[in-house]
MOPAC internal coordinates of N, CA, C and O (Angstrom, degrees):
PM7 1SCF
backbone

  N    0.0000 0     0.00 0     0.00 0    0    0    0
  C    1.4454 1     0.00 0     0.00 0    1    0    0
  C    1.5361 1   110.01 1     0.00 0    2    1    0
  O    1.2310 1   120.24 1   126.00 1    3    2    1
  N    1.3446 1   117.14 1   -54.00 1    3    2    1
  C    1.4510 1   121.60 1   177.05 1    5    3    2
  C    1.5180 1   108.58 1  -109.10 1    6    5    3
  O    1.2310 1   120.44 1   -37.10 1    7    6    5
  N    1.3121 1   116.76 1   142.90 1    7    6    5
  C    1.4588 1   119.67 1   177.08 1    9    7    6
  C    1.5159 1   110.58 1  -110.78 1   10    9    7
  O    1.2310 1   120.44 1  -154.24 1   11   10    9
  N    1.3205 1   116.77 1    25.76 1   11   10    9
  C    1.4511 1   122.03 1   176.58 1   13   11   10
  C    1.5111 1   112.13 1   103.32 1   14   13   11
  O    1.2310 1   120.95 1   -23.89 1   15   14   13
  N    1.3174 1   115.78 1   156.11 1   15   14   13
  C    1.4564 1   119.57 1   179.85 1   17   15   14
  C    1.5212 1   111.15 1   -69.50 1   18   17   15
  O    1.2310 1   121.33 1   -34.34 1   19   18   17
  N    1.2969 1   115.06 1   145.66 1   19   18   17
  C    1.4617 1   120.96 1   179.45 1   21   19   18
  C    1.5232 1   108.49 1  -131.07 1   22   21   19
  O    1.2310 1   120.25 1   -33.95 1   23   22   21
  N    1.3308 1   117.13 1   146.05 1   23   22   21
  C    1.4672 1   119.19 1   175.49 1   25   23   22
  C    1.5236 1   110.59 1   -68.71 1   26   25   23
  O    1.2310 1   121.47 1   -24.74 1   27   26   25
  N    1.3080 1   114.79 1   155.26 1   27   26   25
  C    1.4646 1   120.14 1   177.77 1   29   27   26
  C    1.5259 1   110.20 1   -69.46 1   30   29   27
  O    1.2310 1   120.78 1   -29.29 1   31   30   29
  N    1.3267 1   116.11 1   150.71 1   31   30   29
  C    1.4606 1   120.78 1   171.72 1   33   31   30
  C    1.5224 1   107.43 1   -86.71 1   34   33   31
  O    1.2310 1   121.10 1   -59.90 1   35   34   33
  N    1.3250 1   115.50 1   120.10 1   35   34   33
  C    1.4571 1   121.43 1   179.50 1   37   35   34
  C    1.5194 1   107.21 1  -123.40 1   38   37   35
  O    1.2310 1   120.79 1   -54.17 1   39   38   37
  N    1.3186 1   116.09 1   125.83 1   39   38   37
  C    1.4657 1   121.19 1  -175.29 1   41   39   38
  C    1.5279 1   111.77 1   -55.33 1   42   41   39
  O    1.2310 1   121.06 1   -51.73 1   43   42   41
  N    1.3221 1   115.58 1   128.27 1   43   42   41
  C    1.4697 1   124.84 1   177.82 1   45   43   42
  C    1.5237 1   114.29 1    68.08 1   46   45   43
  O    1.2310 1   119.65 1  -168.95 1   47   46   45
  N    1.3137 1   118.27 1    11.05 1   47   46   45
  C    1.4664 1   122.76 1   176.75 1   49   47   46
  C    1.5208 1   108.38 1  -127.59 1   50   49   47
  O    1.2310 1   120.38 1   -28.20 1   51   50   49
  N    1.3360 1   116.89 1   151.80 1   51   50   49
  C    1.4510 1   121.22 1   179.24 1   53   51   50
  C    1.5279 1   109.11 1  -135.42 1   54   53   51
  O    1.2310 1   120.97 1   -38.88 1   55   54   53
  N    1.3250 1   115.76 1   141.12 1   55   54   53
  C    1.4606 1   120.68 1   178.29 1   57   55   54
  C    1.5328 1   108.54 1   -79.62 1   58   57   55
  O    1.2310 1   120.63 1   -54.00 1   59   58   57
  N    1.3272 1   116.40 1   126.00 1   59   58   57
  C    1.4646 1   120.81 1  -178.50 1   61   59   58
  C    1.5253 1   112.55 1  -114.98 1   62   61   59
  O    1.2310 1   120.12 1   172.59 1   63   62   61
  N    1.3290 1   117.37 1    -7.41 1   63   62   61
  C    1.4640 1   119.95 1  -175.23 1   65   63   62
  C    1.5158 1   108.74 1  -159.21 1   66   65   63
  O    1.2310 1   120.33 1   -41.86 1   67   66   65
  N    1.3270 1   116.98 1   138.14 1   67   66   65
  C    1.4632 1   120.88 1   176.08 1   69   67   66
  C    1.5228 1   109.51 1  -145.52 1   70   69   67
  O    1.2310 1   121.70 1   -39.34 1   71   70   69
  N    1.3061 1   114.35 1   140.66 1   71   70   69
  C    1.4578 1   121.14 1   179.78 1   73   71   70
  C    1.5232 1   109.46 1  -149.02 1   74   73   71
  O    1.2310 1   121.14 1   -10.05 1   75   74   73
  N    1.3037 1   115.43 1   169.95 1   75   74   73
  C    1.4567 1   121.72 1   178.94 1   77   75   74
  C    1.5121 1   113.17 1   -91.82 1   78   77   75
  O    1.2310 1   120.03 1   176.82 1   79   78   77
  N    1.3217 1   117.55 1    -3.18 1   79   78   77
  C    1.4623 1   120.15 1   179.04 1   81   79   78
  C    1.5208 1   110.00 1  -127.81 1   82   81   79
  O    1.2310 1   121.19 1   -39.27 1   83   82   81
  N    1.3181 1   115.33 1   140.73 1   83   82   81
  C    1.4591 1   120.43 1  -177.27 1   85   83   82
  C    1.5254 1   112.35 1   -68.44 1   86   85   83
  O    1.2310 1   120.09 1   146.56 1   87   86   85
  N    1.3328 1   117.44 1   -33.44 1   87   86   85
  C    1.4611 1   118.37 1  -176.22 1   89   87   86
  C    1.5277 1   112.15 1   -64.81 1   90   89   87
  O    1.2310 1   119.62 1   146.78 1   91   90   89
  N    1.3272 1   118.33 1   -33.22 1   91   90   89
  C    1.4666 1   120.65 1   177.90 1   93   91   90
  C    1.5340 1   110.84 1   -67.15 1   94   93   91
  O    1.2310 1   120.89 1   138.08 1   95   94   93
  N    1.3156 1   115.90 1   -41.92 1   95   94   93
  C    1.4577 1   120.34 1  -179.76 1   97   95   94
  C    1.5310 1   109.92 1   -70.31 1   98   97   95
  O    1.2310 1   120.26 1   142.08 1   99   98   97
  N    1.3285 1   117.11 1   -37.92 1   99   98   97
  C    1.4716 1   120.76 1   176.03 1  101   99   98
  C    1.5282 1   110.60 1   -61.90 1  102  101   99
  O    1.2310 1   120.47 1   139.37 1  103  102  101
  N    1.3370 1   116.71 1   -40.63 1  103  102  101
  C    1.4665 1   120.63 1   178.79 1  105  103  102
  C    1.5329 1   110.25 1   -62.61 1  106  105  103
  O    1.2310 1   120.33 1   136.97 1  107  106  105
  N    1.3249 1   116.98 1   -43.03 1  107  106  105
  C    1.4661 1   120.66 1   178.67 1  109  107  106
  C    1.5260 1   110.49 1   -66.07 1  110  109  107
  O    1.2310 1   120.04 1   139.39 1  111  110  109
  N    1.3287 1   117.53 1   -40.61 1  111  110  109
  C    1.4630 1   121.39 1   178.32 1  113  111  110
  C    1.5284 1   110.23 1   -62.03 1  114  113  111
  O    1.2310 1   120.24 1   136.03 1  115  114  113
  N    1.3212 1   117.15 1   -43.97 1  115  114  113
  C    1.4662 1   120.80 1   179.65 1  117  115  114
  C    1.5271 1   110.89 1   -63.96 1  118  117  115
  O    1.2310 1   120.58 1   140.71 1  119  118  117
  N    1.3264 1   116.50 1   -39.29 1  119  118  117
  C    1.4611 1   120.25 1   178.63 1  121  119  118
  C    1.5325 1   110.48 1   -64.26 1  122  121  119
  O    1.2310 1   120.42 1   134.64 1  123  122  121
  N    1.3266 1   116.80 1   -45.36 1  123  122  121
  C    1.4636 1   119.92 1   178.25 1  125  123  122
  C    1.5255 1   110.73 1   -62.75 1  126  125  123
  O    1.2310 1   120.63 1   141.63 1  127  126  125
  N    1.3159 1   116.40 1   -38.37 1  127  126  125
  C    1.4610 1   120.61 1   178.22 1  129  127  126
  C    1.5285 1   110.98 1   -60.87 1  130  129  127
  O    1.2310 1   120.34 1   141.50 1  131  130  129
  N    1.3368 1   116.96 1   -38.50 1  131  130  129
  C    1.4594 1   120.29 1   179.04 1  133  131  130
  C    1.5300 1   111.50 1   -66.36 1  134  133  131
  O    1.2310 1   120.56 1   159.71 1  135  134  133
  N    1.3348 1   116.54 1   -20.29 1  135  134  133
  C    1.4648 1   122.14 1   177.74 1  137  135  134
  C    1.5328 1   111.71 1   -98.63 1  138  137  135
  O    1.2310 1   120.79 1  -169.95 1  139  138  137
  N    1.3294 1   116.09 1    10.05 1  139  138  137
  C    1.4723 1   122.97 1  -178.94 1  141  139  138
  C    1.5252 1   112.54 1    61.46 1  142  141  139
  O    1.2310 1   120.86 1  -144.10 1  143  142  141
  N    1.3287 1   115.97 1    35.90 1  143  142  141
  C    1.4695 1   121.99 1   174.96 1  145  143  142
  C    1.5241 1   106.93 1  -105.64 1  146  145  143
  O    1.2310 1   119.74 1   -64.92 1  147  146  145
  N    1.3379 1   118.10 1   115.08 1  147  146  145
  C    1.4686 1   120.02 1  -179.74 1  149  147  146
  C    1.5253 1   110.73 1   -68.65 1  150  149  147
  O    1.2310 1   120.89 1   -34.86 1  151  150  149
  N    1.3302 1   115.91 1   145.14 1  151  150  149
  C    1.4575 1   120.00 1   178.36 1  153  151  150
  C    1.5223 1   110.03 1  -155.41 1  154  153  151
  O    1.2310 1   121.38 1   -19.30 1  155  154  153
  N    1.3248 1   114.96 1   160.70 1  155  154  153
  C    1.4616 1   122.43 1   176.98 1  157  155  154
  C    1.5092 1   109.20 1  -139.19 1  158  157  155
  O    1.2310 1   121.13 1   -31.63 1  159  158  157
  N    1.3196 1   115.45 1   148.37 1  159  158  157
  C    1.4611 1   121.96 1  -179.55 1  161  159  158
  C    1.5220 1   109.35 1  -103.09 1  162  161  159
  O    1.2310 1   121.38 1   -43.65 1  163  162  161
  N    1.3295 1   114.96 1   136.35 1  163  162  161
  C    1.4616 1   121.86 1   171.69 1  165  163  162
  C    1.5193 1   106.68 1  -120.10 1  166  165  163
  O    1.2310 1   120.63 1   -64.72 1  167  166  165
  N    1.3183 1   116.40 1   115.28 1  167  166  165
  C    1.4623 1   120.71 1  -179.22 1  169  167  166
  C    1.5151 1   109.68 1  -104.19 1  170  169  167
  O    1.2310 1   121.01 1   -48.64 1  171  170  169
  N    1.3195 1   115.68 1   131.36 1  171  170  169
  C    1.4594 1   120.90 1   175.13 1  173  171  170
  C    1.5255 1   110.57 1  -106.16 1  174  173  171
  O    1.2310 1   121.13 1  -167.49 1  175  174  173
  N    1.3337 1   115.45 1    12.51 1  175  174  173
  C    1.4643 1   120.20 1   179.15 1  177  175  174
  C    1.5115 1   109.70 1   -66.06 1  178  177  175
  O    1.2310 1   121.04 1   -46.75 1  179  178  177
  N    1.2959 1   115.62 1   133.25 1  179  178  177
  C    1.4554 1   122.02 1   178.35 1  181  179  178
  C    1.5234 1   107.84 1   -83.14 1  182  181  179
  O    1.2310 1   120.29 1   -68.55 1  183  182  181
  N    1.3222 1   117.06 1   111.45 1  183  182  181
  C    1.4621 1   120.37 1  -176.37 1  185  183  182
  C    1.5224 1   112.37 1   -71.10 1  186  185  183
  O    1.2310 1   119.72 1   163.24 1  187  186  185
  N    1.3224 1   118.13 1   -16.76 1  187  186  185
  C    1.4637 1   120.18 1   178.76 1  189  187  186
  C    1.5216 1   111.62 1   -76.14 1  190  189  187
  O    1.2310 1   120.56 1   156.29 1  191  190  189
  N    1.3048 1   116.54 1   -23.71 1  191  190  189
  C    1.4550 1   121.50 1   179.90 1  193  191  190
  C    1.5147 1   108.61 1  -127.59 1  194  193  191
  O    1.2310 1   120.70 1   -30.24 1  195  194  193
  N    1.3024 1   116.27 1   149.76 1  195  194  193
  C    1.4677 1   120.13 1   179.49 1  197  195  194
  C    1.5282 1   108.96 1   -93.79 1  198  197  195
  O    1.2310 1   120.74 1  -114.06 1  199  198  197
  N    1.3179 1   116.19 1    65.94 1  199  198  197
  C    1.4562 1   121.48 1  -178.33 1  201  199  198
  C    1.5170 1   110.20 1   -95.86 1  202  201  199
  O    1.2310 1   120.81 1   -38.78 1  203  202  201
  N    1.3184 1   116.05 1   141.22 1  203  202  201
  C    1.4619 1   119.46 1   172.23 1  205  203  202
  C    1.5214 1   110.26 1  -134.43 1  206  205  203
  O    1.2310 1   120.85 1  -151.19 1  207  206  205
  N    1.3212 1   115.98 1    28.81 1  207  206  205
  C    1.4588 1   122.60 1   178.60 1  209  207  206
  C    1.5262 1   108.11 1  -133.02 1  210  209  207
  O    1.2310 1   120.76 1   -41.77 1  211  210  209
  N    1.2980 1   116.15 1   138.23 1  211  210  209
  C    1.4567 1   120.55 1   173.78 1  213  211  210
  C    1.5096 1   114.04 1    90.04 1  214  213  211
  O    1.2310 1   121.81 1     4.18 1  215  214  213
  N    1.3148 1   114.14 1  -175.82 1  215  214  213
  C    1.4558 1   121.78 1  -173.12 1  217  215  214
  C    1.5223 1   113.64 1   -65.81 1  218  217  215
  O    1.2310 1   119.71 1   152.19 1  219  218  217
  N    1.3270 1   118.16 1   -27.81 1  219  218  217
  C    1.4646 1   120.49 1  -179.07 1  221  219  218
  C    1.5186 1   112.18 1   -84.48 1  222  221  219
  O    1.2310 1   119.86 1  -170.78 1  223  222  221
  N    1.3226 1   117.87 1     9.22 1  223  222  221
  C    1.4560 1   120.11 1  -176.65 1  225  223  222
  C    1.5207 1   113.59 1  -119.86 1  226  225  223
  O    1.2310 1   119.11 1   175.16 1  227  226  225
  N    1.3050 1   119.31 1    -4.84 1  227  226  225
  C    1.4571 1   120.16 1  -173.87 1  229  227  226
  C    1.5275 1   112.84 1   -83.44 1  230  229  227
  O    1.2310 1   121.83 1   -31.01 1  231  230  229
  N    1.3200 1   114.11 1   148.99 1  231  230  229
  C    1.4538 1   122.79 1   177.85 1  233  231  230
  C    1.5272 1   106.28 1  -122.12 1  234  233  231
  O    1.2310 1   120.49 1   -49.40 1  235  234  233
  N    1.3232 1   116.66 1   130.60 1  235  234  233
  C    1.4600 1   122.13 1  -173.70 1  237  235  234
  C    1.5245 1   110.81 1  -115.89 1  238  237  235
  O    1.2310 1   120.82 1   -33.14 1  239  238  237
  N    1.3314 1   116.04 1   146.86 1  239  238  237
  C    1.4596 1   122.58 1   175.77 1  241  239  238
  C    1.5279 1   108.12 1  -115.95 1  242  241  239
  O    1.2310 1   121.11 1   -56.83 1  243  242  241
  N    1.3265 1   115.47 1   123.17 1  243  242  241
  C    1.4584 1   122.28 1  -178.57 1  245  243  242
  C    1.5213 1   110.72 1  -112.55 1  246  245  243
  O    1.2310 1   121.11 1   -33.72 1  247  246  245
  N    1.3250 1   115.49 1   146.28 1  247  246  245
  C    1.4646 1   122.32 1   173.10 1  249  247  246
  C    1.5289 1   107.71 1  -130.90 1  250  249  247
  O    1.2310 1   120.22 1   -23.52 1  251  250  249
  N    1.3373 1   117.18 1   156.48 1  251  250  249
  C    1.4679 1   118.77 1   173.91 1  253  251  250
  C    1.5302 1   109.61 1   -59.50 1  254  253  251
  O    1.2310 1   120.36 1   -34.57 1  255  254  253
  N    1.3145 1   116.92 1   145.43 1  255  254  253
  C    1.4667 1   121.68 1  -175.76 1  257  255  254
  C    1.5180 1   113.49 1   -52.18 1  258  257  255
  O    1.2310 1   119.86 1   144.09 1  259  258  257
  N    1.3322 1   117.88 1   -35.91 1  259  258  257
  C    1.4630 1   119.94 1  -177.57 1  261  259  258
  C    1.5366 1   112.58 1   -69.91 1  262  261  259
  O    1.2310 1   119.99 1   166.83 1  263  262  261
  N    1.3267 1   117.63 1   -13.17 1  263  262  261
  C    1.4699 1   121.75 1   178.33 1  265  263  262
  C    1.5285 1   112.65 1  -103.59 1  266  265  263
  O    1.2310 1   119.97 1  -177.30 1  267  266  265
  N    1.3229 1   117.65 1     2.70 1  267  266  265
  C    1.4632 1   120.78 1  -172.43 1  269  267  266
  C    1.5274 1   113.65 1   -55.66 1  270  269  267
  O    1.2310 1   119.80 1   126.45 1  271  270  269
  N    1.3056 1   117.99 1   -53.55 1  271  270  269
  C    1.4643 1   120.97 1  -175.98 1  273  271  270
  C    1.5209 1   110.98 1   -61.77 1  274  273  271
  O    1.2310 1   120.61 1   133.59 1  275  274  273
  N    1.3205 1   116.44 1   -46.41 1  275  274  273
  C    1.4655 1   121.43 1  -179.82 1  277  275  274
  C    1.5342 1   110.78 1   -61.52 1  278  277  275
  O    1.2310 1   120.62 1   138.62 1  279  278  277
  N    1.3352 1   116.43 1   -41.38 1  279  278  277
  C    1.4642 1   120.71 1  -179.80 1  281  279  278
  C    1.5298 1   111.43 1   -67.21 1  282  281  279
  O    1.2310 1   120.39 1   136.18 1  283  282  281
  N    1.3264 1   116.87 1   -43.82 1  283  282  281
  C    1.4768 1   119.70 1   179.40 1  285  283  282
  C    1.5339 1   110.96 1   -61.86 1  286  285  283
  O    1.2310 1   120.13 1   138.45 1  287  286  285
  N    1.3212 1   117.35 1   -41.55 1  287  286  285
  C    1.4607 1   120.48 1   178.70 1  289  287  286
  C    1.5275 1   110.94 1   -64.93 1  290  289  287
  O    1.2310 1   120.43 1   139.38 1  291  290  289
  N    1.3213 1   116.78 1   -40.62 1  291  290  289
  C    1.4646 1   120.84 1   179.42 1  293  291  290
  C    1.5270 1   111.03 1   -65.48 1  294  293  291
  O    1.2310 1   120.14 1   138.33 1  295  294  293
  N    1.3252 1   117.34 1   -41.67 1  295  294  293
  C    1.4640 1   120.75 1  -179.13 1  297  295  294
  C    1.5187 1   110.75 1   -67.25 1  298  297  295
  O    1.2310 1   120.07 1   145.38 1  299  298  297
  N    1.3374 1   117.48 1   -34.62 1  299  298  297
  C    1.4681 1   120.07 1   176.55 1  301  299  298
  C    1.5229 1   111.01 1   -61.39 1  302  301  299
  O    1.2310 1   120.47 1   145.36 1  303  302  301
  N    1.3328 1   116.71 1   -34.64 1  303  302  301
  C    1.4555 1   121.43 1   179.66 1  305  303  302
  C    1.5230 1   112.02 1   -76.39 1  306  305  303
  O    1.2310 1   120.37 1   156.98 1  307  306  305
  N    1.3158 1   116.90 1   -23.02 1  307  306  305
  C    1.4565 1   122.24 1  -178.85 1  309  307  306
  C    1.5193 1   109.23 1   -72.06 1  310  309  307
  O    1.2310 1   120.30 1   -50.93 1  311  310  309
  N    1.3085 1   117.03 1   129.07 1  311  310  309
  C    1.4597 1   121.42 1  -176.48 1  313  311  310
  C    1.5263 1   110.39 1   -94.68 1  314  313  311
  O    1.2310 1   120.94 1   -96.33 1  315  314  313
  N    1.3314 1   115.81 1    83.67 1  315  314  313
  C    1.4607 1   121.04 1   177.09 1  317  315  314
  C    1.5209 1   108.64 1  -107.50 1  318  317  315
  O    1.2310 1   120.10 1   -33.99 1  319  318  317
  N    1.3258 1   117.41 1   146.01 1  319  318  317
  C    1.4623 1   118.86 1   176.33 1  321  319  318
  C    1.5235 1   109.75 1   -64.24 1  322  321  319
  O    1.2310 1   120.70 1   -35.69 1  323  322  321
  N    1.3130 1   116.26 1   144.31 1  323  322  321
  C    1.4615 1   119.10 1  -179.49 1  325  323  322
  C    1.5194 1   109.60 1   -74.47 1  326  325  323
  O    1.2310 1   121.40 1   -31.17 1  327  326  325
  N    1.3148 1   114.93 1   148.83 1  327  326  325
  C    1.4539 1   121.96 1   178.45 1  329  327  326
  C    1.5211 1   106.84 1   -93.67 1  330  329  327
  O    1.2310 1   120.37 1   -65.92 1  331  330  329
  N    1.3118 1   116.89 1   114.08 1  331  330  329
  C    1.4633 1   120.65 1  -173.90 1  333  331  330
  C    1.5181 1   112.07 1   -61.92 1  334  333  331
  O    1.2310 1   119.20 1   148.32 1  335  334  333
  N    1.3274 1   119.14 1   -31.68 1  335  334  333
  C    1.4557 1   121.05 1   179.26 1  337  335  334
  C    1.5135 1   111.85 1   -63.58 1  338  337  335
  O    1.2310 1   120.08 1   134.62 1  339  338  337
  N    1.3203 1   117.45 1   -45.38 1  339  338  337
  C    1.4613 1   121.54 1  -178.35 1  341  339  338
  C    1.5256 1   109.61 1   -72.74 1  342  341  339
  O    1.2310 1   119.81 1   136.54 1  343  342  341
  N    1.3300 1   117.96 1   -43.46 1  343  342  341
  C    1.4483 1   120.90 1  -178.10 1  345  343  342
  C    1.5167 1   112.24 1   -61.53 1  346  345  343
  O    1.2310 1   119.93 1   141.12 1  347  346  345
  N    1.3193 1   117.73 1   -38.88 1  347  346  345
  C    1.4612 1   120.43 1  -179.77 1  349  347  346
  C    1.5234 1   111.14 1   -65.89 1  350  349  347
  O    1.2310 1   120.34 1   142.68 1  351  350  349
  N    1.3168 1   116.96 1   -37.32 1  351  350  349
  C    1.4632 1   120.25 1  -179.23 1  353  351  350
  C    1.5164 1   111.67 1   -70.44 1  354  353  351
  O    1.2310 1   120.08 1   150.40 1  355  354  353
  N    1.3426 1   117.45 1   -29.60 1  355  354  353
  C    1.4623 1   120.42 1  -178.33 1  357  355  354
  C    1.5111 1   112.11 1   -77.01 1  358  357  355
  O    1.2310 1   119.67 1   157.22 1  359  358  357
  N    1.3326 1   118.24 1   -22.78 1  359  358  357
  C    1.4706 1   121.22 1  -177.07 1  361  359  358
  C    1.4934 1   112.90 1   -75.78 1  362  361  359
  O    1.2310 1   120.10 1   180.00 1  363  362  361

């Protein structure tokens, strides 16, 4: 029925990072900001429930399309703990 959560399509923006916790995405956003790479966070976390599993729990980091490659390379260098929920779904 579902083939996993997917980031929203936003014109001229691309999702470069997704996690189940806001602090990980905030850390990546702050790192990109230090490199002068603009970014925005889209959270699908349901504030009424404290869920961190499934499609209603993911937090996404978007950058303008022209910064995609630079942002992906920077995030690869960033040493953040992996989110087991996202990693399991990708395997």
